C-alpha positions, -999 to 999 in steps of 0.1 A, spaced: 33 328 687 64 323 666 90 351 661 80 360 625 44 364 634 54 387 663 76 407 639 47 410 614 22 422 640 47 447 653 53 460 618 16 466 613 13 485 646 43 507 639 31 515 604 -2 527 618 17 553 638 45 560 614 30 594 603 36 608 638 66 631 639 74 630 676 87 599 694 65 606 724 34 603 702 43 569 690 34 542 715 62 518 705 88 545 713 77 547 749 79 510 756 108 500 779 137 486 759 127 503 726 144 532 708 131 553 680 151 574 656 135 598 630 153 610 599 138 644 605 158 647 637 190 642 617 184 668 590 165 641 570 197 620 568 184 585 570 219 569 573 226 590 604 193 580 620 201 543 613 237 546 626 226 563 658 199 538 666 222 508 657 249 523 680 229 513 711 235 476 705 216 445 694 198 440 727 176 470 721 146 470 697 152 499 673 126 517 651 139 540 624 115 562 604 122 579 572 95 605 579 81 637 564 99 641 531 120 626 504 158 626 508 191 617 491 220 596 504 255 612 503 283 591 489 302 593 522 273 574 539 276 544 515 272 516 525 243 521 549 250 495 576 220 477 590 219 459 624 199 433 642 166 440 660 160 469 636 126 480 622 133 503 593 103 521 577 109 537 543 79 561 540 91 584 512 115 584 483 152 578 490 176 586 462 210 568 460 241 588 452 251 592 415 279 571 401 303 600 405 295 603 442 296 566 449 326 555 471 354 536 453 357 498 453 375 486 485 410 472 479 411 436 467 374 436 457 357 438 423 323 452 432 314 487 443 300 487 479 262 482 481 237 510 491 224 490 520 244 463 537 236 438 564 255 407 576 242 380 599 212 401 608 184 388 631 149 401 637 148 428 611 119 445 594 123 467 563 89 480 553 68 510 543 52 523 511 83 544 501 108 540 472 145 535 470 158 549 437 192 535 426 196 561 398 211 536 373 209 563 346 241 578 361 259 544 357 249 534 322 253 550 288 225 558 264 231 526 245 251 503 268 256 490 303 287 511 311 323 499 309 339 494 343 369 473 331 357 441 349 344 460 380 309 453 391 281 479 396 268 480 432 239 461 447 210 481 460 203 460 491 228 433 501 217 411 530 239 382 539 232 355 564 199 369 577 176 351 601 140 363 608 139 390 581 108 406 567 109 429 536 75 443 530 57 468 507 87 488 496 97 497 460 132 493 446 137 511 414 165 517 389 192 497 407 226 501 392 232 463 396 213 436 415 184 450 434 174 428 463 202 404 472 193 380 501 220 353 503 229 325 527 196 329 546 195 311 580 157 309 581 125 329 585 131 352 555 99 367 540 96 391 511 61 403 506 43 429 484 76 442 471 79 460 438 111 460 417 116 481 386 150 480 370 140 498 338 168 514 319 163 533 286 197 523 272 210 490 259 188 460 252 215 440 271 204 425 304 232 446 322 228 421 352 199 441 366 184 411 385 153 418 405 157 394 434 186 369 441 181 346 470 199 316 486 198 297 518 171 280 538 134 288 545 126 318 522 92 330 511 85 355 483 48 364 476 25 390 463 52 409 445 59 424 410 93 426 392 103 444 361 138 433 355 165 434 328 179 400 338 165 374 362 132 383 377 139 360 407 169 337 408 170 309 434 208 305 437 230 276 448 227 259 481 190 268 487 162 248 502 126 252 515 118 281 491 83 292 484 74 317 456 37 326 450 16 353 434 45 370 417 44 387 383 76 390 362 79 414 333 108 417 308 142 403 316 151 366 318 122 352 338 122 331 369 152 309 374 165 281 395 203 287 394 226 289 380 235 259 401 273 261 405 299 234 412 291 209 440 260 229 451 224 220 456 190 235 452 161 215 466 125 217 479 113 247 459 77 254 452 67 281 426 30 286 421 5 312 408 32 332 390 30 350 357 60 356 334 53 378 304 71 399 278 104 383 287 133 364 271 127 333 291 99 320 313 105 293 339 141 282 338 165 257 354 202 266 348 229 240 356 265 250 350 283 226 327 304 199 345 291 213 378 284 181 397 254 199 412 220 188 422 185 200 417 158 181 436 121 184 443 112 215 423 75 222 416 61 247 391 23 249 392 -8 269 384 12 295 364 10 315 331 39 321 307 32 343 277 49 365 251 83 349 256 109 356 229 130 325 236 120 295 257 89 297 279 102 267 299 138 257 298 161 231 314 197 239 305 226 218 317 254 235 298 252 270 314 286 286 314 310 275 340 338 301 347 363 273 357 356 253 326 354 284 303 391 289 312 411 262 292 439 264 317 418 259 348 427 230 371 392 232 388 373 219 358 364 182 358 350 174 324 338 140 337 316 156 363 278 154 357 249 169 375 215 154 386 180 169 382 154 148 401 117 151 406 109 184 388 72 189 383 53 212 359 16 211 367 -11 233 353 12 256 334 -4 276 306 22 284 279 14 308 251 38 303 221 75 294 219 94 261 223 96 243 257 131 229 258 139 203 283 176 193 276 196 173 302 226 164 280 251 170 308 231 154 337 234 118 347 199 118 361 170 139 349 135 131 360 105 154 351 68 151 356 45 168 332 9 173 344 -17 194 325 8 214 305 -14 236 284 3 247 251 -14 275 232 -7 299 203 16 274 186 37 264 216 57 232 212 78 210 234 112 192 230 127 167 255 163 155 252 180 131 276 151 134 300 132 107 318 97 120 315 69 107 338 41 108 312 46 119 276 68 146 263 37 165 250 12 191 259 -23 184 271 
């Protein structure tokens, strides 16, 4: 039995017992080598429960329960540091500090510290039917995203370099910045039955309220729903072996590959049975201009795109490049071109809008169109694209 299956089975067993208040009533807590920490034992301070469990070291299996009632995080406890071999169960509503209580940006950095932080974690479960509320209404004005003079609002859950990570059944709501940020994965990352809602009543601007941003190797996202103000899910640079299925995206900028930055690669990505609706874009590939990047072996299939205000399907090879946007930058090579190879759209139902496949700044761009169903006046345009089949809808 592989490690991720063991973690999943353990998660199910623990959740069956998570309503029990005392450690001696929970069978996993009495097993040798295990340690349980309950927020109720720390005056309902979840960060204290996590810190005390993590203090015993990575060799011990740790089970932390947010039990019995809702709670709020104090600014002094941010960021909440996670550790390896941790099973964290969010069973109620956890409120983040307000903007005024959030700790300041560390010296030399541009972004406020995240609410949850994990680096190089292994064998971690974050699960439960509870909610983490980022309270973005305290960060943004009634009609705008908030002015922070170039400083960046905090990430809700920032997990870097994870291996064997399961995020399951939690809700992330009202994040002040990116919501679920899982970057530089080392394999075995699964995100399942997760709900993200970045709703904000203010500006119509995206405010960079991404739902999920992922990068690295061997990542699965399934059975989830995202209401975002920017990317629903973004598969970032240097990613491979990514599977996304049974996901619904509302609002925002749809589901994106990229943006693919300078000298980076995204390959072997399969996206199936997704629905993107009421959004600015649908299914999108973003290549930075002059990036010398690569996108290879991408499959979109068995999906629905409807009520899109801009492009339901888009390949864009001139996405903004910070180095080249600066006229004085020495890092911009305007002779550099990217490549997009073996991108497949199969059994995609598009309701309205213009499908725009434009590879002007790519040396190679090969696309397969199979059973692309255009309805409600949807059209298609192909520029500088080598299309296997015709540039047309079935």
